[in-house]
C-alpha positions in Angstrom: -6.9 7.1 -10.1 -9.2 9.9 -9.5 -9.8 12.0 -6.9 -13.6 13.2 -6.8 -12.8 15.9 -3.5 -11.1 17.6 -6.5 -13.1 16.8 -10.2 -13.4 19.4 -11.8 -10.4 21.5 -10.3 -7.0 21.9 -12.5 -4.5 20.4 -10.6 -1.1 18.1 -11.0 -0.2 15.8 -8.6 2.7 15.3 -7.6 4.8 13.2 -5.2 6.5 13.8 -2.4 9.6 11.2 -1.0 12.0 10.5 0.5 13.7 7.9 0.3 14.3 5.1 -2.8 11.5 2.5 -2.0 8.0 2.2 -3.0 6.2 5.4 -3.1 9.1 6.7 -5.6 8.8 3.2 -7.1 5.0 3.6 -8.1 5.5 7.1 -9.0 7.6 5.8 -12.0 5.4 3.1 -12.4 2.3 5.8 -13.0 4.6 8.3 -15.2 4.1 11.1 -12.4 6.6 13.9 -11.4 8.3 13.4 -8.4 9.8 15.6 -5.5 12.8 14.6 -3.6 12.3 15.5 0.0 16.6 16.1 0.4 15.7 18.6 3.8 15.1 15.2 5.3 17.8 12.5 3.7 20.1 14.6 1.8 22.5 11.2 1.2 19.3 9.0 -0.4 18.7 11.8 -3.3 20.9 10.1 -6.0 19.0 6.7 -4.6 16.0 7.5 -4.9 15.8 9.7 -8.1 17.5 5.9 -9.7 15.1 3.7 -8.3 12.3 6.5 -10.0 14.2 6.1 -12.9 14.5 3.1 -13.6 10.4 2.6 -12.8 9.5 4.3 -14.9 7.7 3.6 -18.2 8.1 4.7 -21.5 5.3 6.9 -23.0 
């Protein structure tokens, strides 16, 4: 994955999600940090974190 506009910058990419959908699973698969959008849909936070953890691959 690359972002030419940010080349040379000291950045860390996080994925912000509000549900246990594709974004949470993709973040887990790629080993990216996850930010859960609790204030939008608080009832899905635990499901979202579980989907992320299930998709995570051991280092």
